[in-house]
C-alpha positions in Angstrom: 36.6 -26.6 29.7 37.8 -28.3 32.9 36.4 -29.3 36.3 38.3 -28.1 39.4 37.4 -29.6 42.8 38.4 -28.5 46.3 37.7 -31.5 48.5 37.6 -31.0 52.2 36.3 -32.7 55.3 33.4 -30.2 55.5 32.5 -29.6 51.9 33.1 -30.7 48.3 33.4 -27.5 46.2 33.3 -28.0 42.4 33.7 -25.4 39.6 33.3 -25.7 35.9 36.2 -23.7 34.6 36.4 -22.1 31.1 39.8 -20.5 30.8 40.2 -18.4 33.9 36.5 -18.2 34.6 34.3 -20.4 36.8 31.1 -20.6 34.8 29.3 -22.8 37.2 29.9 -23.7 40.8 28.3 -26.1 43.3 29.1 -26.8 47.0 27.8 -29.8 48.8 28.5 -31.3 52.2 31.1 -34.0 52.3 29.9 -37.2 54.1 33.4 -37.3 55.7 32.5 -39.8 58.4 30.8 -42.3 56.2 32.6 -45.3 54.7 35.2 -44.8 51.9 32.8 -45.8 49.1 30.1 -43.4 50.2 32.4 -40.5 49.9 33.6 -41.7 46.5 30.0 -42.2 45.3 29.1 -38.7 46.5 32.0 -37.2 44.6 31.2 -39.1 41.5 27.6 -38.0 41.6 28.6 -34.4 42.0 31.0 -34.6 39.0 28.4 -36.4 36.9 26.0 -33.4 37.3 28.5 -31.1 35.6 30.3 -33.3 33.1 29.8 -32.5 29.4 31.5 -33.5 26.2 33.3 -30.2 26.4 35.1 -31.1 29.6 38.6 -32.3 28.9 40.0 -33.0 32.4 39.3 -33.1 36.1 41.6 -31.7 38.8 41.2 -32.3 42.5 42.8 -30.8 45.5 42.8 -32.8 48.7 44.1 -31.8 52.2 46.7 -34.5 52.6 49.7 -36.2 51.1 49.1 -37.5 47.5 51.0 -39.6 45.1 50.4 -37.1 42.3 51.9 -39.3 39.6 49.5 -42.2 40.3 46.7 -40.0 41.9 46.6 -41.9 45.2 45.2 -40.1 48.2 46.7 -41.1 51.6 45.1 -40.5 55.0 42.9 -37.6 54.0 42.6 -35.0 56.7 39.1 -35.1 58.3 38.0 -38.0 56.0 38.9 -40.9 58.3 37.9 -43.7 55.9 40.2 -42.4 53.1 43.4 -44.2 54.1 44.5 -45.1 50.6 42.2 -44.2 47.7 43.3 -44.6 44.1 41.2 -41.6 43.1 42.8 -41.0 39.7 42.1 -44.5 38.5 38.6 -44.6 39.9 37.5 -41.3 38.2 39.3 -42.0 34.9 37.6 -45.3 34.6 34.3 -43.7 35.4 34.5 -40.6 33.2 37.1 -41.5 30.6 39.0 -38.3 30.7 42.3 -37.3 32.4 42.2 -36.7 36.1 45.0 -35.1 38.3 45.1 -35.1 42.1 47.2 -33.0 44.3 47.5 -31.4 47.7 45.0 -28.5 48.3 47.7 -26.0 49.4 49.6 -26.8 46.1 46.4 -26.1 44.2 46.2 -22.7 46.1 49.7 -21.9 45.0 49.1 -23.0 41.4 45.9 -21.0 41.2 47.8 -17.9 42.3 50.5 -18.5 39.8 48.2 -19.1 36.9 45.4 -16.7 37.7 46.3 -14.4 40.6 49.2 -12.6 42.3 51.9 -14.8 40.8 51.2 -14.4 37.1 54.2 -12.2 36.5 56.8 -13.9 38.8 58.8 -17.1 38.6 58.8 -18.1 42.2 55.9 -18.0 44.6 55.0 -19.5 48.0 51.4 -19.9 48.9 50.6 -20.0 52.6 47.1 -20.9 53.8 46.4 -19.8 57.4 43.2 -21.3 58.9 42.6 -24.3 61.0 46.1 -25.3 60.1 49.0 -24.0 58.0 49.4 -25.2 54.5 52.0 -24.3 51.9 52.5 -24.7 48.2 55.6 -23.9 46.1 56.0 -22.6 42.6 59.7 -22.6 41.8 61.1 -21.4 38.4 57.6 -21.1 37.1 56.5 -24.7 37.9 54.6 -26.2 40.8 57.1 -28.2 42.9 55.5 -31.0 44.9 58.2 -33.3 46.1 57.6 -37.1 46.2 54.2 -37.1 47.9 53.1 -33.4 47.4 54.5 -32.6 50.9 57.3 -30.3 49.8 57.4 -26.9 51.5 55.1 -27.7 54.4 56.7 -25.1 56.6 53.9 -25.1 59.2 55.4 -28.3 60.5 58.8 -26.8 61.2 59.7 -26.6 64.9 58.9 -23.3 66.5 59.0 -22.3 70.2 57.4 -25.2 72.2 55.6 -26.8 69.2 55.6 -25.8 65.5 54.7 -22.9 63.3 51.2 -24.3 62.7 50.4 -24.0 66.4 51.3 -20.3 66.4 50.1 -19.2 62.9 46.7 -20.8 62.7 43.3 -20.4 64.4 44.5 -22.7 67.2 46.8 -19.9 68.4 43.9 -17.8 69.5 42.2 -20.6 71.3 45.2 -22.0 73.0 47.0 -18.8 74.0 44.1 -16.5 74.6 40.9 -18.6 75.0 39.2 -16.8 72.1 38.7 -17.2 68.4 40.3 -15.4 65.5 36.9 -14.1 64.5 36.1 -12.7 67.9 39.6 -11.2 68.3 39.2 -9.5 64.9 35.8 -7.9 65.9 37.3 -6.7 69.2 40.5 -5.3 67.5 38.5 -3.4 64.9 36.5 -1.9 67.8 39.8 -0.6 69.2 40.1 -3.1 72.1 43.8 -2.8 73.2 44.1 -6.4 74.4 42.8 -7.7 71.0 45.2 -5.4 69.2 48.1 -6.9 71.2 46.9 -10.5 70.3 47.0 -9.6 66.6 50.5 -8.0 67.1 51.7 -11.3 68.6 50.2 -13.3 65.8 51.8 -11.0 63.2 55.2 -11.5 64.8 54.7 -15.3 64.6 53.7 -15.1 60.9 56.7 -12.8 60.2 59.0 -15.5 61.7 57.3 -18.1 59.5 57.9 -15.9 56.5 61.5 -15.6 57.4 61.8 -19.4 57.5 60.2 -19.4 54.0 62.7 -16.8 52.8 65.7 -18.8 54.1 64.4 -21.9 52.4 63.2 -20.5 49.0 64.0 -16.8 48.6 60.8 -16.3 46.6 59.6 -13.4 44.6 56.1 -13.4 46.1 54.4 -14.9 49.2 50.6 -15.1 48.9 48.6 -15.6 52.1 45.2 -17.3 52.0 42.9 -19.2 54.3 40.3 -17.9 56.7 42.8 -15.7 58.7 43.8 -13.8 55.5 40.6 -11.8 56.0 42.3 -10.1 59.0 45.5 -9.3 57.1 45.2 -5.6 58.0 45.3 -6.5 61.7 48.6 -8.3 61.7 50.3 -6.9 58.6 52.4 -4.2 60.4 53.8 -6.5 63.1 54.5 -9.2 60.4 56.3 -6.8 58.1 58.3 -5.4 61.1 59.5 -8.9 61.9 60.3 -9.7 58.2 62.4 -6.5 58.1 64.8 -8.1 60.6 65.7 -10.8 58.0 69.6 -10.6 57.6 69.6 -10.3 53.8 68.1 -6.9 53.0 68.0 -7.4 49.2 65.7 -10.4 49.7 63.4 -8.3 51.8 63.4 -5.4 49.3 62.4 -7.6 46.4 59.8 -9.7 48.3 56.1 -9.1 47.8 53.8 -10.3 50.5 50.1 -10.0 49.8 46.8 -11.6 50.8 45.0 -13.6 48.2 42.4 -11.6 46.3 41.2 -14.3 44.0 37.9 -16.0 44.8 37.8 -19.8 44.6 41.6 -19.9 43.9 41.8 -23.5 45.0 39.2 -24.6 42.5 41.0 -22.6 39.7 44.3 -24.1 40.8 42.9 -27.6 40.7 41.6 -27.1 37.2 45.1 -26.0 36.2 46.4 -29.5 37.2 45.1 -31.0 33.9 
């Protein structure tokens, strides 16, 4: 039995994981704008409610760079007070069991590798498309993090007048079309031609992002998660048409691109860290 935690600026999401099954789950608001210690105390109290002698480890995904070896969180996104938090040491002293900390997109990729679309492949890239663009890498069957869990963050690569994140996240809809992804999806599904064109443009951008991933890693599988993955059907065709222009046809032929179908994959992935 392990505890997996997906820690964000809005919510703390905890799952008690037995094998590949979340047997208990709790989601609480994160006091993100409170002092560092308040956030830590809230997290400790949440874990304490679910810890039992059967729990052998705690894994945590955080949306920022992490020194995974020492479990130090640096400048957590949307938690301003967390500039340098030695989270592994704090929680291991408190609970007396192993703790592992990593980037949340890496937990997404690891969850897909261990429990989802990547179980049968050796290389996988997990892309999370939402308020930002996150990315996690599984190479030769193992999670690859880099020095500070920042390896593979392809959303930060330059693209057009900004970077891929600006064109493959929810900000694209707001900035380019003064709408939201949710509203654009509702309109597109009602047959609105302008909304359908918005999703076509989005799909082209995502296709170009995937081509950058292919040049860098040539993976077996790319799994797309995050809030925008719910609209996969609206941008899939334009995305695949763009991917088809990749110059190495064998890479395209053998690549699987799929939306995540695994509920709470980041929690499961976090639990697999320990």
